[in-house]
C-alpha positions in Angstrom: -16.3 -21.1 128.6 -13.8 -23.3 126.7 -11.7 -22.6 123.3 -13.7 -24.4 121.5 -17.2 -23.0 122.1 -15.5 -19.6 121.8 -13.9 -20.5 118.5 -17.4 -21.8 117.8 -19.3 -18.4 118.7 -16.8 -16.7 117.0 -17.5 -17.9 114.2 -21.2 -17.8 113.9 -21.1 -14.4 115.1 -18.3 -13.6 112.3 -21.2 -14.9 109.6 -23.7 -12.9 110.7 -22.0 -9.8 110.3 -20.2 -11.2 106.7 -24.1 -11.7 105.3 -25.6 -8.9 106.8 -22.2 -6.8 104.7 -23.4 -8.3 101.5 -27.5 -8.9 102.2 -28.5 -6.1 103.6 -27.5 -3.1 101.0 -29.6 -5.3 98.4 -32.1 -5.5 100.9 -32.3 -1.9 102.0 -32.3 -1.2 97.4 -35.2 -3.8 97.0 -37.5 -2.3 99.7 -36.9 1.7 98.3 -38.3 0.3 95.3 -41.6 0.1 97.2 -41.4 4.0 98.6 -43.6 6.3 97.0 -40.5 8.6 97.3 -39.0 10.5 94.3 -36.1 9.6 95.1 -34.4 6.0 96.0 -34.8 5.8 100.4 -36.0 3.7 102.7 -36.3 6.9 105.0 -38.2 8.1 105.7 -41.7 5.7 104.0 -44.2 7.7 102.6 -46.1 4.9 101.3 -46.4 1.8 99.9 -46.3 1.5 95.8 -45.6 -0.1 92.8 -45.1 2.6 90.2 -41.4 2.5 90.1 -42.4 -0.7 88.1 -44.7 1.0 85.7 -41.6 4.1 85.4 -39.1 1.5 84.6 -41.7 0.3 81.7 -41.5 3.3 80.8 -38.0 4.4 80.3 -37.5 3.4 77.1 -33.6 4.9 77.2 -33.3 2.6 80.0 -34.1 -0.8 78.3 -31.3 0.7 75.2 -29.3 1.3 77.5 -29.6 -2.2 79.1 -30.0 -4.7 75.8 -26.5 -2.6 74.6 -24.9 -3.7 77.7 -26.0 -7.2 77.1 -24.9 -6.6 73.6 -21.2 -6.3 74.4 -21.4 -8.9 77.0 -22.3 -11.8 74.6 -20.1 -9.6 72.6 -16.9 -9.9 74.6 -18.0 -13.4 75.3 -17.4 -14.2 71.3 -13.5 -12.8 71.0 -12.7 -13.3 75.4 -13.4 -17.2 75.7 -11.8 -17.9 72.3 -9.1 -16.3 73.4 -8.3 -17.2 77.4 -8.8 -21.1 76.5 -6.8 -21.2 73.9 -3.9 -18.7 76.1 -4.4 -21.9 78.9 -3.7 -23.8 76.8 -0.5 -22.4 75.3 0.5 -21.7 78.8 0.2 -24.7 80.3 2.2 -26.9 77.7 4.4 -24.0 77.0 8.1 -25.0 78.7 10.0 -23.0 77.0 12.1 -19.8 79.3 9.4 -17.1 78.1 6.6 -18.7 80.2 6.8 -15.7 82.4 6.4 -13.2 80.7 3.7 -14.4 78.2 1.8 -15.1 81.8 2.6 -11.9 82.4 1.7 -10.3 79.4 -1.5 -11.8 79.6 -2.1 -10.9 83.1 -1.0 -7.2 82.5 -4.2 -5.9 81.8 -5.7 -6.5 84.7 -3.1 -4.9 86.4 -4.0 -1.5 84.2 -6.3 0.9 85.3 -9.4 0.6 83.2 -8.8 4.6 82.3 -6.1 3.9 80.9 -6.9 0.9 78.5 -10.4 3.1 77.1 -8.7 5.9 76.3 -5.5 3.5 75.3 -8.1 1.7 73.0 -9.7 4.4 71.6 -6.5 6.1 70.3 -5.1 3.0 68.8 -8.2 2.3 67.0 -9.0 5.8 66.2 -5.7 6.5 63.7 -6.9 3.2 62.4 -10.3 5.4 61.2 -12.2 3.4 63.8 -14.7 5.3 65.8 -15.9 4.6 69.2 -19.3 2.4 69.7 -21.0 -1.3 70.6 -17.7 -2.8 68.7 -14.9 -0.6 70.3 -16.5 -1.3 73.5 -16.6 -5.6 72.9 -13.0 -5.4 71.7 -11.7 -2.8 74.9 -13.6 -4.6 77.2 -12.1 -7.7 76.0 -8.2 -6.8 76.5 -8.8 -7.4 79.8 -11.1 -10.4 80.7 -9.8 -12.8 78.4 -7.0 -13.0 80.8 -10.3 -13.9 83.9 -11.7 -16.9 81.4 -6.9 -17.7 80.9 -6.4 -18.0 85.0 -9.5 -20.3 85.7 -8.6 -22.6 82.3 -5.2 -22.7 84.2 -6.6 -23.2 87.4 -8.8 -25.9 85.7 -5.8 -27.3 84.0 -3.1 -27.6 87.2 -5.3 -30.6 87.7 -5.6 -32.6 84.2 -3.7 -35.5 84.0 -1.9 -35.4 80.8 -1.4 -39.9 80.2 -5.0 -39.4 79.1 -3.8 -37.6 75.9 -0.5 -39.6 75.6 -3.1 -42.5 75.8 -5.4 -41.4 73.0 -1.9 -40.5 71.0 -0.8 -44.2 71.3 -4.4 -45.6 70.5 -4.2 -43.4 67.3 -6.3 -40.0 68.1 -4.9 -36.7 66.0 -4.8 -33.5 68.2 -8.4 -32.1 67.2 -9.9 -36.0 68.6 -8.1 -35.2 71.7 -8.5 -32.0 72.0 -12.5 -32.3 71.1 -13.5 -35.4 73.0 -10.6 -35.2 76.5 -9.7 -31.6 76.7 -12.8 -29.5 76.0 -15.6 -31.9 78.4 -12.3 -31.4 81.0 -12.4 -28.0 80.4 -16.4 -27.5 80.3 -17.1 -26.2 84.1 -14.4 -23.6 83.7 -14.9 -22.6 80.9 -19.2 -22.0 81.4 -17.7 -19.9 84.9 -15.5 -18.4 82.8 -17.9 -17.4 80.6 -20.0 -16.3 83.2 -18.2 -14.4 84.7 -16.9 -13.0 81.5 -20.4 -11.2 80.8 -20.8 -10.4 84.3 -18.0 -8.3 84.4 -18.2 -6.7 80.8 -22.0 -5.6 81.9 -21.4 -4.1 85.3 -18.2 -2.5 83.4 -17.5 1.8 83.8 -14.6 2.8 83.5 -13.2 2.0 80.3 -16.3 1.4 78.7 -17.1 5.5 79.1 -14.0 6.3 77.1 -14.8 3.7 74.1 -18.8 3.4 73.9 -18.7 6.7 71.2 -22.8 7.2 71.1 -24.3 4.3 72.7 -24.8 4.0 76.2 -24.7 0.8 78.5 -26.7 0.2 81.3 -23.7 1.2 83.8 -22.7 5.1 82.0 -27.0 5.3 81.7 -27.4 4.9 85.4 -24.1 7.0 86.4 -25.5 9.6 83.6 -29.0 9.8 85.7 -27.0 10.1 89.4 -26.0 13.7 88.2 -29.4 14.6 86.6 -31.7 12.5 89.0 -32.1 8.9 89.7 -35.2 7.6 90.9 -36.8 4.1 92.3 -37.0 2.9 89.2 -33.3 1.4 88.6 -33.8 -0.4 92.1 -37.1 -1.8 90.3 -34.7 -2.6 87.1 -31.9 -4.3 90.1 -34.6 -6.2 92.0 -36.2 -7.7 88.7 -32.3 -8.6 88.0 -31.6 -10.2 91.6 -35.0 -12.0 91.1 -33.6 -13.5 87.3 -31.0 -14.4 89.3 -32.1 -16.4 92.2 -34.3 -18.1 89.5 -31.6 -19.2 87.8 -29.1 -20.3 90.4 -32.3 -22.3 91.8 -33.3 -23.6 88.3 -29.0 -25.1 87.9 -28.7 -26.4 91.2 -32.2 -28.3 90.7 -31.1 -29.3 87.3 -27.2 -30.5 88.9 -29.0 -32.6 91.6 -31.1 -34.4 89.1 -28.0 -34.8 86.9 -26.2 -36.2 90.5 -29.2 -38.5 90.9 -28.9 -40.0 87.5 -25.7 -40.8 87.6 -26.2 -41.9 91.3 -28.7 -44.4 89.9 -26.3 -45.6 87.1 -23.3 -46.8 89.2 
């Protein structure tokens, strides 16, 4: 066997193992949704059933927790995206000696354990008379999620041609017009991607949320509580629905993207 053939064979085996590692837990979780067992499992297989979807529909506490997670996610978007974009724009143009300090300062929440962020946020705001709840959860999560947005914006700005700004200024464009007509359209893909990542980071966060949620329960906290008191395959049903929605959204996005590419190709 030649070295090149062995290399291609190794790559194929690696890809198979990689995708099995990624998708096998999701497949097992999905199969457990249809097993008529009191606990989420695929073995032993008792009988095929759809009753866990009915259990999911009747679980009002889970739907309330899901709604809380969605509200918190959009609240984090409203704060983290503007903060992250502003920080990225600032760091990309600032050339002072303190640039590395500001960069490290913005990244420091990512290196801080979520438990520490949750406890410190709760103590700080409680001294100001603000108790735990959805608002404090949004603030706590924004402190580190904004850093993800900043990193993605900075990565995009590294390929930005600054001569476009100079050309716009020489043509009489104001700073606001440059931002609105040049910078923001260029940053649009990074901002959209960062917004999706920020929402997902907020949706799945547990460590920070646990300390600042007050009497409001997010989906991750609810599921963790159910693990201690008795988890049913209704959670698997919710996970399966989320997977289907995600796949459907990805397919729609890809179809729209190809449609735009076809239009652009025909236009040229």
